[in-house]
PLY file of the C-alpha trace (Angstrom):
ply
format ascii 1.0
element vertex 203
property float x
property float y
property float z
element edge 202
property int vertex1
property int vertex2
end_header
107.70 61.78 149.47
107.62 59.42 146.47
108.34 55.74 146.97
110.74 53.68 144.87
108.98 51.41 142.38
110.65 48.23 141.18
111.32 48.29 137.45
111.38 52.07 137.11
114.29 53.82 135.43
115.47 55.85 138.43
119.11 56.74 139.01
120.72 57.32 142.38
118.12 59.22 144.43
116.28 60.69 141.43
112.78 59.37 140.84
111.66 58.72 137.26
109.31 61.50 136.14
106.53 59.17 135.01
106.50 57.29 138.32
106.36 60.55 140.27
103.39 61.69 138.17
101.48 58.45 138.71
102.15 58.46 142.45
101.01 62.10 142.59
97.72 61.04 141.03
97.27 58.13 143.44
97.84 60.44 146.42
96.18 63.67 145.25
93.65 62.59 142.65
93.75 61.84 138.94
93.45 65.49 137.91
96.70 66.25 139.72
98.35 63.55 137.61
96.92 64.98 134.37
98.11 68.51 135.18
101.58 67.24 136.07
101.75 65.00 133.01
100.70 67.78 130.61
103.37 70.07 132.10
106.04 67.37 131.86
105.07 66.48 128.29
105.09 70.18 127.34
108.70 70.37 128.56
109.70 67.17 126.81
110.34 65.34 130.08
108.01 62.41 129.48
106.26 60.60 126.62
102.95 58.76 126.41
104.89 55.49 126.32
106.79 56.44 129.49
103.55 57.24 131.30
101.87 54.00 130.25
104.88 51.96 131.37
105.16 53.75 134.71
101.42 53.52 135.35
101.65 49.76 134.90
104.42 49.57 137.52
102.60 51.49 140.27
100.11 49.54 142.36
97.30 50.83 144.53
93.51 50.95 144.97
93.02 54.09 142.86
95.76 53.72 140.26
93.26 52.60 137.60
91.80 56.13 137.61
95.24 57.56 137.03
95.94 55.11 134.21
92.68 56.11 132.53
93.21 59.87 132.72
96.83 59.67 131.54
95.48 58.54 128.20
94.31 62.14 127.76
97.72 63.79 128.15
98.43 66.57 125.66
101.68 68.48 125.96
100.28 71.40 123.96
98.43 72.64 127.06
100.56 75.34 128.66
99.04 75.74 132.13
97.01 73.83 134.74
93.98 75.94 133.82
94.22 74.95 130.16
94.55 71.29 131.13
91.47 71.44 133.34
89.47 73.27 130.67
90.38 70.70 128.04
89.41 67.89 130.38
86.12 69.58 131.30
85.04 70.01 127.69
86.12 66.48 126.83
84.19 65.04 129.77
81.07 66.72 128.38
81.77 65.26 124.90
82.96 68.56 123.43
86.28 67.92 121.70
88.72 70.83 121.64
92.11 71.53 120.08
94.83 73.19 122.22
97.03 76.03 120.95
95.04 76.65 117.77
96.56 79.15 115.35
94.28 81.69 113.63
95.60 83.81 110.77
93.76 86.44 108.77
96.06 88.68 106.77
98.16 90.61 109.28
96.11 89.23 112.18
97.65 86.30 114.04
96.58 84.64 117.28
97.28 81.35 119.01
94.36 80.52 121.28
94.27 78.21 124.30
91.51 76.00 122.88
89.19 75.88 119.90
86.02 73.79 120.02
86.30 71.35 117.13
83.74 71.86 114.39
83.03 75.42 115.49
84.51 78.90 115.69
84.26 79.09 119.48
87.55 80.04 121.15
88.22 79.31 124.83
90.82 81.43 126.60
91.63 80.55 130.21
91.57 83.75 132.27
94.12 82.84 134.94
95.25 85.46 137.45
98.66 83.79 137.62
99.74 85.55 134.44
99.47 88.88 136.22
101.88 87.85 138.98
105.29 89.35 139.65
108.28 88.15 137.70
111.20 86.99 139.83
114.79 87.72 138.96
116.14 85.33 136.34
112.69 83.88 135.67
111.69 82.72 132.19
108.08 83.67 132.96
106.39 86.31 130.77
107.26 89.91 131.59
104.53 92.50 132.29
105.03 93.71 128.71
104.44 90.20 127.38
101.24 89.96 129.41
99.92 93.31 128.14
100.71 92.41 124.52
99.03 89.01 124.88
95.99 90.67 126.44
95.72 93.08 123.52
95.82 90.12 121.14
93.02 88.45 123.07
90.91 91.60 122.90
91.50 91.81 119.15
90.42 88.18 118.92
87.21 88.90 120.82
86.33 91.54 118.21
87.33 89.40 115.21
84.30 88.46 113.09
85.48 84.88 112.52
85.31 83.75 116.15
83.37 83.93 119.39
85.49 83.89 122.53
84.67 82.53 125.97
87.03 83.28 128.89
86.27 81.20 132.00
88.28 82.01 135.11
89.80 79.60 137.62
86.78 79.81 139.93
84.56 78.35 137.16
86.70 75.23 136.70
84.97 73.50 139.61
81.67 73.74 137.71
82.42 72.25 134.28
78.73 71.79 133.49
78.23 75.55 133.70
81.19 76.14 131.37
79.81 73.68 128.83
76.31 75.23 128.95
77.86 78.59 128.13
79.94 77.12 125.32
76.92 75.38 123.79
74.94 78.61 123.93
77.84 80.39 122.22
78.25 77.70 119.60
74.62 77.80 118.41
74.76 81.36 116.99
78.09 80.53 115.30
76.49 77.63 113.46
73.93 80.00 111.93
76.56 82.38 110.56
78.41 82.08 107.20
81.86 80.58 107.00
84.59 82.69 108.66
86.64 85.07 106.53
89.88 83.78 108.03
92.54 82.92 105.50
93.92 80.20 107.77
92.77 78.39 110.91
95.05 75.55 111.91
96.53 73.80 114.90
100.03 74.63 116.03
102.22 71.56 115.69
0 1
1 2
2 3
3 4
4 5
5 6
6 7
7 8
8 9
9 10
10 11
11 12
12 13
13 14
14 15
15 16
16 17
17 18
18 19
19 20
20 21
21 22
22 23
23 24
24 25
25 26
26 27
27 28
28 29
29 30
30 31
31 32
32 33
33 34
34 35
35 36
36 37
37 38
38 39
39 40
40 41
41 42
42 43
43 44
44 45
45 46
46 47
47 48
48 49
49 50
50 51
51 52
52 53
53 54
54 55
55 56
56 57
57 58
58 59
59 60
60 61
61 62
62 63
63 64
64 65
65 66
66 67
67 68
68 69
69 70
70 71
71 72
72 73
73 74
74 75
75 76
76 77
77 78
78 79
79 80
80 81
81 82
82 83
83 84
84 85
85 86
86 87
87 88
88 89
89 90
90 91
91 92
92 93
93 94
94 95
95 96
96 97
97 98
98 99
99 100
100 101
101 102
102 103
103 104
104 105
105 106
106 107
107 108
108 109
109 110
110 111
111 112
112 113
113 114
114 115
115 116
116 117
117 118
118 119
119 120
120 121
121 122
122 123
123 124
124 125
125 126
126 127
127 128
128 129
129 130
130 131
131 132
132 133
133 134
134 135
135 136
136 137
137 138
138 139
139 140
140 141
141 142
142 143
143 144
144 145
145 146
146 147
147 148
148 149
149 150
150 151
151 152
152 153
153 154
154 155
155 156
156 157
157 158
158 159
159 160
160 161
161 162
162 163
163 164
164 165
165 166
166 167
167 168
168 169
169 170
170 171
171 172
172 173
173 174
174 175
175 176
176 177
177 178
178 179
179 180
180 181
181 182
182 183
183 184
184 185
185 186
186 187
187 188
188 189
189 190
190 191
191 192
192 193
193 194
194 195
195 196
196 197
197 198
198 199
199 200
200 201
201 202
């Protein structure tokens, strides 16, 4: 149950999205706020300005942690796993770009994350994408999942990149993920420039 906050832009019994996100972080931890904020920003429900304003309205002993982490919101992340991966790499001083587009002739892929300054691709291997699709759902169909998986496998074999696919169980050990990424990045640095015709971020 979210509490009304004076100064927020709520209407009737509907809580403002930004306030609900901040209160979620105060109650459940700052990572919960970041996951919720990324999802809301991805759907166009909240802006960075909204979050900053709402974070200033909410009071509490741990709200400063929430205010700090909300500065990292990026609506390009498309799942909680992608958000947590991006945060984990950033916390270890490895900057990454979400939803990076790789083109090479007829080959096209949009990857979850690309380590900046490298050719290391990070694809979150979340079991949720293999779940059942409910009636009327906008979630990917089994065919979508299979096609996306084939694209990922093509990407793994592509000479321009090296791909790392951590699963949800690894997200609680970010140091292990980063050690693997650093080990992957070193061989890439010794190779010639990639033959890709285009590597760019999706706007």
